[in-house]
C-alpha positions in Angstrom: 19.5 45.4 4.5 20.8 45.0 8.1 24.6 45.1 8.1 26.1 43.2 11.0 28.3 45.3 13.2 31.8 43.9 13.5 33.2 46.2 16.2 32.9 44.9 19.8 30.5 47.1 21.7 32.8 47.8 24.6 36.0 48.4 22.5 35.5 52.2 22.4 37.7 54.9 24.0 36.6 58.5 24.8 38.6 61.3 23.2 38.7 65.0 24.2 37.4 66.6 20.9 33.9 68.0 21.0 31.2 69.1 18.6 33.5 69.6 15.6 35.0 66.1 15.8 32.4 64.6 13.4 32.6 65.4 9.7 31.0 68.6 8.4 30.5 70.5 11.7 32.0 73.9 12.4 31.8 75.8 15.6 33.2 78.9 17.3 32.7 81.5 20.0 33.5 85.2 20.5 33.0 88.0 22.9 30.1 90.3 22.0 30.0 92.3 25.3 27.4 90.6 27.4 30.2 89.6 29.8 33.1 91.7 30.9 35.9 89.7 29.2 34.9 86.1 28.6 33.4 84.8 25.4 29.6 84.9 25.5 28.3 84.0 22.0 28.7 80.6 20.5 27.6 79.1 17.2 27.5 75.7 15.5 26.9 75.0 11.8 26.6 71.7 9.8 27.5 71.6 6.1 24.5 69.4 5.5 21.0 69.4 7.0 21.0 67.2 10.1 18.3 65.1 11.7 17.7 66.6 15.1 16.3 65.6 18.5 16.3 67.3 21.8 15.0 67.0 25.4 14.3 69.9 27.6 13.8 71.0 31.2 10.6 70.0 33.0 10.6 73.3 34.9 7.3 75.0 34.1 9.1 78.3 33.7 10.7 77.5 30.3 12.8 80.1 28.8 11.9 81.8 25.5 14.7 80.1 23.5 13.4 76.7 24.3 10.0 77.5 22.8 11.8 78.7 19.6 14.0 75.7 19.4 11.1 73.3 19.9 9.4 75.0 17.0 12.5 74.8 14.8 12.9 71.0 15.3 9.2 70.3 15.0 9.0 71.9 11.6 11.0 69.1 9.7 13.0 67.4 12.5 16.0 68.9 10.9 18.6 71.5 12.0 21.6 73.0 10.4 22.7 75.6 12.8 22.7 76.7 16.5 23.3 80.1 18.1 23.7 80.3 21.9 24.6 83.0 24.3 25.8 83.0 27.9 25.4 85.7 30.6 21.6 86.2 30.2 19.1 83.3 30.2 16.2 85.1 28.4 13.9 83.4 30.9 10.8 85.0 32.5 11.1 87.8 29.9 7.5 87.7 28.4 6.6 88.6 24.8 9.7 90.8 24.4 11.9 87.9 25.3 10.2 85.6 22.9 10.5 88.2 20.1 14.2 88.5 20.9 14.8 84.8 20.7 13.1 84.7 17.2 15.2 87.7 16.2 18.4 86.0 17.4 17.5 83.0 15.3 16.7 85.1 12.3 20.0 87.0 12.4 22.1 83.9 12.6 20.1 82.1 9.9 20.5 85.1 7.6 24.3 85.2 8.4 24.9 81.6 7.4 22.3 81.4 4.6 19.7 79.2 6.2 16.0 79.3 6.8 14.9 80.4 10.2 13.5 77.0 11.2 16.9 75.4 10.4 18.4 77.1 13.4 18.1 76.3 17.1 18.5 79.0 19.8 19.8 78.7 23.4 20.6 81.1 26.2 22.0 80.7 29.7 22.7 83.0 32.6 20.8 85.4 34.8 17.0 84.9 34.8 14.6 87.9 34.2 16.8 90.2 32.2 16.3 91.1 28.5 19.0 90.3 26.0 21.1 93.3 24.8 20.0 92.9 21.2 22.5 95.5 19.8 25.4 93.5 21.2 24.0 90.2 19.9 23.5 91.6 16.4 27.0 93.0 16.3 28.4 89.6 17.6 26.5 87.6 15.0 27.8 89.9 12.3 31.3 89.0 13.3 30.9 85.2 12.8 33.1 83.7 10.1 33.4 80.1 9.1 37.2 80.6 8.8 37.5 81.0 12.5 35.8 77.6 13.5 37.4 76.6 16.7 35.9 74.0 19.0 37.4 75.4 22.2 36.0 78.9 21.5 32.5 77.3 21.3 33.1 75.5 24.6 34.2 78.6 26.4 31.4 80.8 25.1 28.7 78.6 26.6 30.1 78.7 30.2 28.6 80.5 33.1 30.1 79.7 36.6 31.9 76.7 35.2 35.6 76.5 36.0 36.5 74.4 32.9 35.2 73.5 29.5 33.6 70.1 28.9 33.8 68.0 25.7 34.1 64.4 24.6 33.9 62.2 21.5 34.1 58.6 20.3 34.7 56.8 17.0 33.1 53.5 16.0 32.7 51.4 13.0 29.3 51.1 11.4 28.6 49.6 8.0 32.4 49.7 7.3 32.5 53.4 7.9 34.1 55.4 10.8 31.3 57.2 12.6 32.2 59.9 15.1 30.0 61.2 17.9 31.1 64.4 19.7 29.7 66.7 22.4 30.2 69.8 24.4 28.4 70.8 27.5 28.2 73.4 30.3 26.9 73.1 33.8 28.1 73.9 37.3 25.1 75.1 39.3 21.3 74.6 39.1 22.0 71.0 38.2 19.2 68.5 39.1 18.0 67.3 35.7 14.7 65.7 35.2 14.7 65.4 31.4 18.0 66.7 30.2 20.1 69.1 32.1 22.2 72.2 31.7 23.4 72.4 28.1 24.7 69.5 26.1 25.2 69.8 22.4 25.8 66.5 20.6 26.9 66.0 17.0 27.5 63.0 14.8 28.2 62.3 11.1 26.2 59.1 11.3 23.3 58.6 9.0 20.4 57.8 11.4 16.7 58.3 11.0 15.0 60.9 13.2 12.9 58.3 15.2 16.0 56.2 16.0 18.0 59.3 16.9 15.3 60.6 19.3 14.9 57.1 21.0 18.7 56.9 21.4 18.9 60.4 22.9 16.0 59.9 25.3 17.3 56.5 26.6 20.8 57.9 27.0 19.8 61.1 28.8 17.8 59.0 31.3 20.9 57.0 32.3 23.5 59.8 32.1 22.5 63.4 32.5 19.4 62.5 34.5 21.7 60.6 36.9 23.6 63.7 38.1 22.8 66.3 40.6 24.7 69.2 42.1 22.3 71.3 44.2 18.7 70.0 43.6 17.7 72.9 41.3 16.3 72.2 37.8 17.0 75.2 35.5 14.6 77.0 33.2 16.9 76.6 30.2 18.2 73.0 30.4 18.5 71.4 27.0 20.2 68.4 25.5 20.3 68.4 21.7 21.8 66.1 19.0 22.3 66.7 15.3 23.1 63.9 12.8 24.2 65.1 9.4 24.9 61.6 7.8 28.2 62.8 6.2 30.1 59.6 7.0 28.0 57.8 4.4 26.9 54.7 6.3 23.7 52.9 5.5 21.0 54.8 7.5 20.4 53.4 11.0 16.8 52.7 11.6 14.6 51.4 14.4 14.7 47.9 12.7 18.5 47.9 12.5 19.0 46.6 16.1 22.8 45.9 16.0 23.9 49.2 14.5 21.4 51.1 16.6 22.7 49.6 19.8 26.2 50.3 18.9 25.4 53.9 18.1 23.5 54.3 21.4 26.5 52.8 23.2 28.8 55.4 21.6 26.3 58.2 22.4 26.1 56.9 26.0 29.9 57.0 26.4 30.0 60.6 25.3 27.1 61.6 27.5 28.5 59.8 30.5 31.8 61.5 30.2 30.1 64.9 29.9 27.8 64.2 32.8 30.7 63.3 35.0 32.6 66.4 34.0 29.6 68.5 35.0 29.2 66.8 38.3 32.9 67.2 39.1 32.6 70.9 38.3 29.7 71.6 40.6 30.0 75.1 42.1 32.6 75.0 44.8 33.1 71.2 44.4 36.4 69.6 45.4 35.4 65.9 44.7 33.3 63.9 42.3 31.0 61.4 44.0 29.9 58.3 42.1 27.1 56.2 43.6 26.5 52.7 42.3 23.2 51.1 43.5 22.9 47.4 42.6 20.7 44.5 43.4 17.6 46.4 42.6 14.4 45.0 41.1 14.2 47.9 38.6 16.9 50.1 37.1 14.8 53.2 37.7 14.6 52.3 41.4 18.4 52.0 41.6 18.8 55.4 39.9 16.3 57.0 42.3 18.1 55.7 45.3 21.5 56.8 43.9 20.3 60.3 43.2 18.8 60.5 46.7 22.2 59.7 48.2 24.3 61.8 45.9 21.8 64.7 46.3 21.7 64.7 50.1 23.3 67.8 51.6 24.3 65.8 54.6 26.1 63.2 52.5 27.7 65.9 50.4 29.0 67.8 53.4 30.3 64.6 55.0 32.3 63.9 51.8 33.7 67.4 51.8 34.7 67.0 55.5 36.0 63.4 54.9 33.7 62.3 57.6 32.9 58.5 57.5 29.3 59.1 58.4 27.7 56.1 56.8 24.4 56.8 58.6 23.7 59.7 56.2 24.0 57.3 53.2 21.5 54.8 54.5 19.2 57.6 55.6 19.2 59.1 52.1 18.5 55.6 50.6 15.6 55.1 53.1 13.8 58.4 52.2 14.2 57.9 48.4 10.6 56.7 48.1 11.7 53.3 46.8 10.8 50.2 48.7 13.8 48.3 50.1 14.5 45.8 52.8 16.8 47.5 55.4 17.9 44.2 56.7 19.4 43.2 53.3 21.3 46.4 52.5 25.1 46.7 52.3 27.2 49.8 51.9 30.8 50.3 50.8 32.9 53.4 50.5 35.7 52.7 48.0 36.7 49.1 48.5 35.7 48.9 52.1 32.3 47.4 53.1 31.1 49.3 56.2 27.4 48.1 56.4 26.2 44.5 55.9 22.6 43.3 56.2 21.6 46.8 57.5 24.1 46.7 60.4 27.5 48.3 60.9 30.6 46.1 60.3 34.0 46.3 61.8 36.3 48.2 59.5 39.4 50.4 59.5 37.8 53.9 59.8 41.2 55.6 59.5 41.7 53.9 56.2 38.3 55.0 54.9 39.0 58.5 56.1 42.3 58.6 54.3 40.5 57.5 51.2 38.0 60.4 51.5 40.7 62.9 52.2 43.0 62.0 49.3 40.9 60.8 46.4 39.2 63.2 44.0 36.7 60.7 42.9 34.7 59.0 45.7 32.9 55.7 45.0 29.9 54.7 47.1 28.3 51.3 46.5 24.9 50.3 47.9 23.7 46.7 47.3 20.0 46.1 48.0 20.2 42.3 47.4 16.7 42.3 45.9 17.3 41.9 42.1 19.8 42.2 39.3 19.4 45.8 38.2 21.8 48.6 38.8 22.4 52.2 38.0 25.1 54.9 38.5 24.5 58.4 39.8 27.0 61.3 40.0 27.3 64.4 42.1 29.8 66.3 44.1 30.6 67.4 47.6 29.2 70.6 49.1 31.8 73.2 50.2 31.9 76.7 51.7 32.5 78.0 48.2 29.1 76.9 46.9 27.4 79.5 49.2 30.0 82.2 48.3 29.5 81.7 44.5 25.7 81.7 44.6 25.4 84.5 47.1 27.1 86.8 44.6 25.9 85.3 41.3 24.4 88.6 40.0 27.1 90.8 41.4 
């Protein structure tokens, strides 16, 4: 039976709690010695088996943990645990790296009393180095459910990030309170083309595997795939969702349009917030840049143009320098590969329209410069005046610190 959803779809607020916000999820993180001081081993556990779905990097050099995780999910489309390390990516590590990923999965499964294929594995950090298996084993042996702390999980998955990233929402489905939570990491090598960085999503909603996968795929395309920091797509990028059904709602199916749309809206809110946090924490970033492209014939065209603009090094450096150089914006739109009519395009920075019908307008340049200098979130709007589709894209400025951070990443 399809139960009509009573909650207005836009009446949701985003909260700060992450992967442990939904019922039945426990998580933590600890220091096992792969990094000098910071936590470097994180774990997630669900009290009940959870339907699972994931999307992965399109980089052809896919790290060993991705292969193991794909196998785990493919077995029964269920997961109950996750083990993830930072510092070392376990990418480009050959047969030994694959063996180590399987071993990492086995040790955690054994620790929490699960079958190996009930566990997903992820790694992030330097490419081309083997995992220190003795340190990993010792760390996994230290895991205890009594020390489940969401923030420890968030800290342990970070690399060059400057802050942890988490979000959650609650919504009413079938008369029950459903919670969707998520934690993410990402600062550099961010140019998703599938998923991006790491995002681990949890929910206590009962939702069938097919509906869960469709919701994740659609949401990723509009959120994580709409951000870019530096144009690099990592070898380890993963977005994963686990739904353990512990809230007790009637199972959301592909045929249950109302509840499925509400669930996807909640998932989208969480992912949008995480995506924006990642973009604002780009390596060396001082400003979040949000580009809205509207008036497009197709939504994917609007997103492609938006990502071209927010990914332009010249646009990014202009934002960093508070330079009102609108020519860089229309240039990036023009080489996006999407057909547009230059004589229809208008461009605004903040609330000030600076280009109309493809031509510069008279505007208060000092006012726009003041906006660029003093706001931490910069909005750019491009109207193609061709259709009724629109899309947001997010990125950050490009500062001197980006070069400094990446020039010394391994040292």
